[in-house]
C-alpha positions as CSV (number, residue, x, y, z in Angstrom):
1,M,-0.1,0.2,0.4
2,N,1.2,4.0,-0.6
3,R,1.9,5.2,2.8
4,T,1.4,8.5,1.0
5,I,-2.0,8.2,-0.4
6,G,-4.9,8.5,2.6
7,I,-9.3,8.3,2.6
8,V,-11.2,10.7,4.3
9,L,-14.3,10.4,6.1
10,L,-15.4,13.9,5.3
11,S,-18.7,14.8,7.3
12,G,-18.6,18.5,6.4
13,G,-18.3,18.7,10.4
14,L,-15.6,20.5,12.2
15,D,-13.9,16.6,13.2
16,S,-13.7,15.4,10.2
17,A,-12.3,18.9,8.9
18,T,-10.3,18.7,11.6
19,V,-8.8,15.8,10.5
20,A,-8.1,16.4,7.3
21,A,-6.1,19.3,7.8
22,I,-3.9,16.6,10.1
23,A,-3.9,14.2,7.2
24,R,-2.8,16.9,5.1
25,R,0.0,18.1,7.5
26,D,1.5,15.1,7.2
27,G,2.2,14.3,3.6
28,Y,-1.3,12.8,2.2
29,C,-3.0,12.7,-0.9
30,L,-6.6,13.1,0.2
31,H,-9.5,10.8,-0.8
32,G,-12.7,11.5,0.5
33,I,-15.3,10.1,1.0
34,T,-19.4,11.6,1.8
35,F,-22.5,9.4,3.1
36,A,-25.8,10.2,2.7
37,Y,-27.5,8.5,4.8
38,G,-31.1,9.8,5.0
39,Q,-30.2,12.9,8.0
40,R,-31.9,15.2,9.2
41,H,-28.8,17.7,8.7
42,E,-28.4,17.6,4.7
43,I,-26.8,20.6,4.6
44,E,-23.7,18.9,5.7
45,L,-23.5,17.5,2.6
46,Q,-22.9,20.5,0.7
47,C,-20.3,21.3,3.8
48,A,-18.4,17.7,3.0
49,R,-18.2,18.7,-0.5
50,R,-16.8,22.6,0.2
51,L,-14.0,21.0,1.6
52,A,-13.1,18.9,-0.5
53,E,-12.4,21.8,-2.5
54,F,-10.7,23.1,0.8
55,F,-8.2,20.8,1.1
56,G,-7.6,20.2,-2.8
57,I,-9.3,16.8,-3.0
58,G,-9.8,16.3,-6.8
59,D,-11.8,12.3,-5.5
60,H,-14.3,12.7,-2.9
61,I,-17.2,10.1,-3.8
62,V,-20.2,10.6,-2.1
63,I,-22.4,7.3,-1.2
64,D,-25.9,7.4,-0.4
65,I,-27.1,4.2,2.3
66,P,-31.0,4.2,2.0
67,S,-32.0,5.4,5.0
68,R,-35.0,3.0,5.9
69,I,-32.0,0.7,7.6
70,F,-31.6,2.7,10.3
71,S,-33.5,4.0,13.4
72,S,-32.5,7.1,15.4
73,A,-33.3,10.6,15.9
74,L,-31.5,11.7,13.1
75,I,-32.8,10.3,10.4
76,R,-35.6,12.7,8.2
77,G,-38.6,12.1,9.1
78,S,-38.0,10.3,12.1
79,A,-40.6,10.0,14.4
80,M,-37.2,10.4,17.8
81,E,-37.1,13.8,18.8
82,V,-33.7,15.1,18.3
83,P,-33.0,16.0,22.3
84,K,-33.1,19.6,23.3
85,H,-31.6,21.1,26.3
86,R,-29.7,19.2,28.0
87,E,-26.3,18.6,29.4
88,P,-24.5,15.7,27.0
89,L,-21.4,15.5,28.5
90,E,-23.2,13.9,31.9
91,E,-25.5,11.4,29.8
92,R,-25.1,7.6,30.9
93,S,-27.0,6.3,28.3
94,I,-26.9,6.0,24.0
95,P,-28.9,8.6,23.1
96,A,-31.5,8.1,20.4
97,T,-29.5,10.5,17.9
98,Y,-27.2,7.2,17.7
99,V,-27.2,5.7,14.0
100,P,-26.9,1.6,14.2
101,A,-23.9,0.7,13.3
102,R,-22.9,3.7,11.6
103,N,-19.1,3.9,11.4
104,T,-19.3,0.7,10.7
105,L,-20.6,0.7,7.3
106,F,-18.3,3.7,7.0
107,L,-15.1,2.0,7.5
108,A,-16.1,-1.1,5.3
109,Y,-17.0,1.2,2.7
110,A,-14.1,3.7,3.4
111,L,-12.1,0.3,3.5
112,A,-12.0,-0.9,0.1
113,Y,-12.2,2.9,-1.7
114,A,-8.6,2.3,0.8
115,E,-7.7,-1.1,-0.7
116,S,-8.7,-0.4,-4.5
117,V,-6.8,2.7,-4.7
118,S,-3.7,1.1,-3.0
119,A,-4.2,3.9,0.5
120,G,-1.4,3.5,3.5
121,A,-5.5,4.9,5.9
122,I,-8.5,5.6,6.7
123,F,-8.8,8.9,8.2
124,I,-11.5,9.5,11.0
125,G,-13.1,12.3,12.8
126,A,-14.2,9.7,15.2
127,N,-14.4,11.2,19.5
128,A,-14.1,9.9,22.4
129,V,-13.7,12.7,25.0
130,D,-16.8,15.5,23.8
131,F,-18.7,12.8,22.6
132,S,-22.9,12.2,23.3
133,G,-21.6,8.7,24.2
134,Y,-22.4,6.2,20.6
135,P,-21.0,3.0,21.5
136,D,-18.4,2.8,17.8
137,C,-16.9,6.4,18.8
138,R,-14.6,4.7,21.4
139,P,-11.1,3.4,21.2
140,E,-12.7,-0.1,21.5
141,F,-14.5,-0.4,18.5
142,F,-11.4,1.3,15.9
143,S,-8.8,-1.6,17.4
144,A,-11.6,-3.6,16.9
145,F,-12.1,-2.6,13.0
146,Q,-8.7,-2.1,12.8
147,T,-8.3,-6.6,12.9
148,V,-11.1,-6.7,10.5
149,A,-8.7,-4.4,7.9
150,D,-5.9,-6.9,9.1
151,R,-7.6,-10.1,8.2
152,G,-10.1,-9.3,6.4
153,T,-7.6,-7.9,3.8
154,R,-5.9,-9.2,1.1
155,A,-3.3,-5.8,2.4
156,G,-3.6,-6.9,5.5
157,V,-3.1,-11.1,4.9
158,D,0.3,-9.4,3.0
159,G,1.8,-7.8,5.9
160,D,0.4,-3.9,4.3
161,G,-2.4,-4.0,6.0
162,I,-4.2,-0.3,5.8
163,R,-4.0,1.5,8.8
164,I,-7.1,2.9,11.0
165,M,-6.4,6.8,11.7
166,T,-8.4,8.2,14.7
167,P,-6.3,11.5,15.6
168,I,-8.3,14.0,17.3
169,I,-9.8,10.6,19.5
170,D,-8.5,11.8,22.8
171,M,-8.7,15.6,22.7
172,K,-11.0,17.4,24.1
173,K,-13.6,19.7,21.3
174,S,-11.7,22.9,22.5
175,E,-7.7,21.6,21.4
176,I,-9.3,19.8,18.4
177,I,-10.6,23.4,17.1
178,M,-7.2,24.9,18.1
179,L,-5.7,22.6,16.3
180,G,-7.1,23.3,13.2
181,T,-7.2,26.8,13.5
182,Q,-3.1,26.8,13.7
183,L,-3.7,24.4,10.6
184,G,-5.5,26.8,8.9
185,V,-9.3,25.6,8.6
186,D,-12.2,27.6,7.8
187,Y,-14.8,26.4,10.1
188,S,-17.0,28.5,9.1
189,L,-17.3,25.9,6.0
190,T,-18.5,22.9,8.6
191,H,-21.7,22.3,10.1
192,S,-22.5,20.3,13.7
193,C,-25.6,20.6,13.9
194,Y,-27.6,17.7,14.1
195,D,-31.4,19.7,14.2
196,P,-31.1,22.6,11.6
197,T,-33.6,25.6,10.0
198,A,-35.1,25.1,7.1
199,A,-32.4,27.8,6.3
200,G,-29.6,26.0,7.4
201,L,-28.9,27.6,10.8
202,A,-27.7,25.9,14.0
203,C,-30.6,25.2,16.3
204,G,-28.1,25.6,19.4
205,A,-29.9,23.5,22.0
206,C,-28.6,19.4,20.3
207,D,-26.2,18.3,21.5
208,S,-23.2,18.7,18.9
209,C,-24.3,22.3,18.8
210,I,-24.4,23.0,22.9
211,L,-20.3,21.0,22.2
212,R,-19.2,23.1,19.4
213,R,-20.2,26.1,21.1
214,R,-18.8,25.5,24.2
215,G,-15.6,24.6,22.4
216,F,-15.7,27.7,20.6
217,M,-15.6,29.3,23.9
218,E,-13.6,27.1,25.3
219,A,-10.8,27.4,22.7
220,G,-10.8,31.0,22.7
221,V,-11.9,31.4,19.0
222,P,-14.4,33.2,17.6
223,D,-17.7,30.8,16.4
224,P,-18.7,30.8,13.7
225,T,-21.4,29.4,13.2
226,R,-25.0,30.7,12.0
227,Y,-27.3,29.5,14.9
228,G,-30.6,29.7,15.2
229,T,-33.3,31.1,17.8
230,G,-31.9,27.1,20.0
């Protein structure tokens, strides 16, 4: 595999933008992969395309996954409501915004893509510090998927496997923002809100908005997000 080629999972959010900047800093030539799975925050697909252009990612694939396979508050038209006005860092149960096996599916597609283009690494903006309790954002999940990649691909069996890279997994949101700012990330191109308005404004009250707002405040960096009345 080519250790200078990387696949970045580009969601259009703050974390994936920062990870793309890290990969680029580390000398990777990037391919991008984004997923449309019926998410309420479909505006993030537009942001992903803008970020791909910003980072000079010429090969950017958008993959459609049928929304009907998911039961989640994040799916457009779901009867489940996006939790609002709560303290996400105190959450002890898996929230309604969890999308079943999402990262497993995303990484499986990325793994196939990576092996096909001889990429040596897959970059994903998972975080296990300032997050909402998703089981597939934990280090042990990625360790397990690395085993899958090593044992289930020709590259892995041949001993030249594809590395699953989670460079911000142990960082606070404020630390992620400070690093991204140092690397020149334009966070006005990103979107984090789970339940934006029809005009694309962030609600300001969902878990993701709360964590984003707090991160910018703690980092001492101006927040470029356009919020609604939340």
